[in-house]
Structure formats: structure tokens, C-alpha cells
N, C-alpha and C positions, 0 to 999 in steps of 0.2 A: 238485405239484411244478413245474406252469407257473406257479402264481401266483408261486412263490419266484424263478425265473428274471426273472420280469416285473419284479418288485420289485427284483432286484440289477441289472437293464439300467437301469431308472429311475434308481437309485441313481448309477450310473456315469455317465450322461449329466448328471445334476444336478452331480457332482462335477466333471466334465471342463470343464462352461459355466462354472462357478465359478472354476476355477483358468484358463480362459482369458480370462476378464473383465478382469483386470486385467494387460495385456501391457506398460504404460508404466513407463518406468524412473522412480523418484522424482529429482527434481533437487534436486542440492545446493549450487546456485550460490550465492555469496555476494559481495557487493558489496566491491571493495577499499577500503582506507583511503584512498588517493589520491581516488578516487571519490567516497567519502562526504564528504571533506573540500571537493571541488569542488562537491558538491551545496549543502553548507550556505553555502558562499560565495554561490552563486546564489540560494539562498533568502532570505538575509540583502539581497542587493542588491534583490531584489524588495520587501522589506518594509521599506526603509530610513525612509520617509518616511510619517507617517500624520497625518491632519488631526483626529483628535477627541482629546477630553481625556481624559487617564488621570491619576488622583491618584498612583499608584504604580507601580513596577514590576510587571507581569504577565507570568507564563510559564503558556502554554497548550500542550496536546499535539496536534499536528497529524498526522493519519494520511493518506497518500496512496500512489496507485499510479502507474505509468509505463505509457503505452498505445504501441501499436505506432508512432505517429508521434513518439516519444521527448517526448509532452507530460506533465505531471504532472496527475493528475486527483485531486482532494481529496476523500477519503471523509468524514472528520470532523474538526472541530475542538472540542476539549474546553475549552469556556468557557461560563460562565453570560451573559455580555455578548454580545447580539446583534450590536452595532456591531463588535466584534471579530472575530465569527465570518464576519460579512459582508465585513469590510476583508480577512482572510487568503484566503477563497475567492475573493474578486473579484480580488485581485492574483495568487494562485498558479494558479488553476484554468487549465488548458490553455495553460500557460507552456511553452514549449521548453526542453528541457535543453541545454546546450552539451556536457556531459560524456555519457557513455554507462551510463545505470544499466541495471539488469535490467529489462525488460518484463516486467510483471505482478506484479512484487514489492512487497509493501505495506511501506511505510517509515513508521516513528513518530519523528517529530522534535519535541524541545522548542523551543519560539518565544518568546524573551523580548520583550515590548515595554515601552520606557522611558516614564516619564511627561513629559509636557510641562512645560517651565517657563515 
């Protein structure tokens, strides 16, 4: 009987600890449409002119997050071309936003680069 009580006590402690471990509320913040539009304009202004040759219009997916200083931190650039990756990372990494995006949220944005004539 003593062993049974010990097992029940151990199970109660484990369940209590597991239930107490997740006390934070999940965040359901979303970025407003106006902020998204302003962010796209800022991204476009940073990527306006490029100095490398492109034969055709190229679209890549850029993933970034925003740090506490309101700077974008590029996580990835989905492109096979290393010059495009370096260009986008160099132009966007640690650029301050004038708008107020949500800190810590990951954004995925398609970026289209036009070919040079």
C-alpha cells in the first residue's frame, strides 16, 4: 500500500509540473495590411538598383525577421544564384524599418528583380 501511495504521489507531481510548465499565452498578433504595404515599399526602395546582369525577370522568396532594434535580419534567400543572394542579404540585412512590424515574427516576401537592358 505504501508503494501505491508513493506511485500516486509521483504521478501527481509529474502531472502538476507538466501543467505548470506552459504558462505563457500564445501570441496571435498579426501585422496589419497598412504595415505590410509600407514594409513592401521599404523593401523595394532598398532593392531598387542592382549592378549585376540578369537575362530575365527573376523572383525569389526572401525570409526575414525583425529584431528589437526594428532592424530586419535576413534568414534566407531562396535562389540558386549566389550573386542574387549576396545582393539581397547585403542590401536588406540590418536595415531599420520606418514602420513598426512585429518583433520576432518571420516574414516571407517574394522579391522580383528585373533584367538589365
